[in-house]
C-alpha angles and dihedrals in degrees: 000000000000095000098062091049090048091052091051091050090052091050090048091051093053093044100048100027093229121186114270091238092060091046094053091047089055092053091051090045092051092056089048097052091046087064091045091070089074129063091253114143115231123226129220125042099317109135121230142181119218106204090196092067126090098224115200123254116247130190118229123185106220094214089057092061103027146030109248125207125182118216138187120181110232109239100169086118107074090218088067099049111118146172115223138039141285114295103187140005126199132173093280107009141063120200125203130180113209106231092211104046102021091233120150114226123196122204133179118247089261089058102257121138117258109167143332142195142173123211097159112145145085098276125117092260097041140083132221099190131012109216092176135016126198126168121203102198097189093056095031089234121152109196111206107192116210121181100274103013145022127238117208123207138168119245088262093053102260109153110236108172148321120243115204115209119232112284111285094007120130121193099182096182101316100115135120138182103254098185142326093298108027145056126211121209140172114236104227096183096097092046091048091053092048092050093047096243092132121054120190141114090265100055101086109141111249138168092280089062092059093083136070105235129203128183134204109201138177116266088216104056109351095254111167107245099170137005122198123194119195115189117253126215112206102243122144109234099203148042140267110240123181090341092309125117109230112187127201118241107216123187110246102175131051133168118236134172093259096048128283135330116229116198120208095195097180093053094042092236136126121205133197117220105196131203088256086063094247119141119212135171109237106168141014138188124229141236097043118259092239091059096052130091113212095031116249113192140176107265108170144359131193127180126190131147111340096333137086114201114202131180131191130196127217117211096221130159117231096035099062136120105182106289095356118103134174113289130211119199127212136176131202128200104224093205099050101025090231114154121201145148104263123228104192116200135183123209091213093058114047117207095012119124119199128210126202104217102174099197105131096329094090088059093048094056107027095183096053144329133303123216122189113211117205108238095213090055090045093053090050090050088049092055089049090052093242095130129078144171120011094346091058092048092050096047091049089065096051134087116213090211095054110022133071127241125287120249128211118207112204119195111187121227120236094233 
């Protein structure tokens, strides 16, 4: 099993001229994940989640571990009314795509309108759907990821350039800003073929599809700067329901302060790809996926401050909306190693329990986490005197029939 992967890594090295350090790390990593397919317990400090255990529930007050800011986007100007949610948050700017019109709206961090544009269409400088949205504030570059390429605009809608993804690669929304000059994305093409999403004469599964590929590319022209292959074990992450194959859709890429997190779902292992281009396993799940029925797999991971927030999915019939399975949430204190099921509470909102579900949100707000608070529920809580402080004052000014939801920006403390 190791030899085919090794040969592919050598081929990849020759093709992409990767640095020797990255290449050696991949060889070590391959040997590591090969052992992950068993129930072997790892030594050292590597964190793990045992899904057989009934971890205790623990209350955490959000304001004890993070700075909390409430936000409502000002939509008094009809041009800035929208349906949808926040798509990206930077130090000074909030970006929203209106689900109805396809317009991009730019707000300041205090919620006031800044600029807007709409380039939806079928023209050479337009988009139909935006699978991923990233805003580089310093360069004023809005990256609108389509399936096979990326369109780049200014915040006022000026078309800047088109970035074509490597041949055959398909990002499909799984893309993050790695640093000032590069993007990182997960190539979903192999997964799509395995799941049967693409049907053509050229989609026969071959050796090159038995990996989980990630690219680091230039923000300027799409040049491939690094290519990371994580071995793939052919395990179906889903169920068969009424004769239909319903796959799971795990998150395989997540932004973090040190770089990006790459999730090898089939080998139960999470890797950290740092800004120095090193690749290191940092967490695993046990028992192995292959030994479980129903399948329980790593779905998401989010690390801020002293906590790691992990979620796992269970492919279970009877609780399924296509591609969405029951989720269990865990947290781990990095300093003590304690693992528990978190119950996140907020003093300003009595009776409300919060869940950190990292899927996508950790890439929207790279410095923290973004909660969306339903305005109808907030108004009911206001009438029941469950709100206090700044949240109460804000909700008192809003109308659930005319205003959009309230957002809560959470920036974790480095305790």
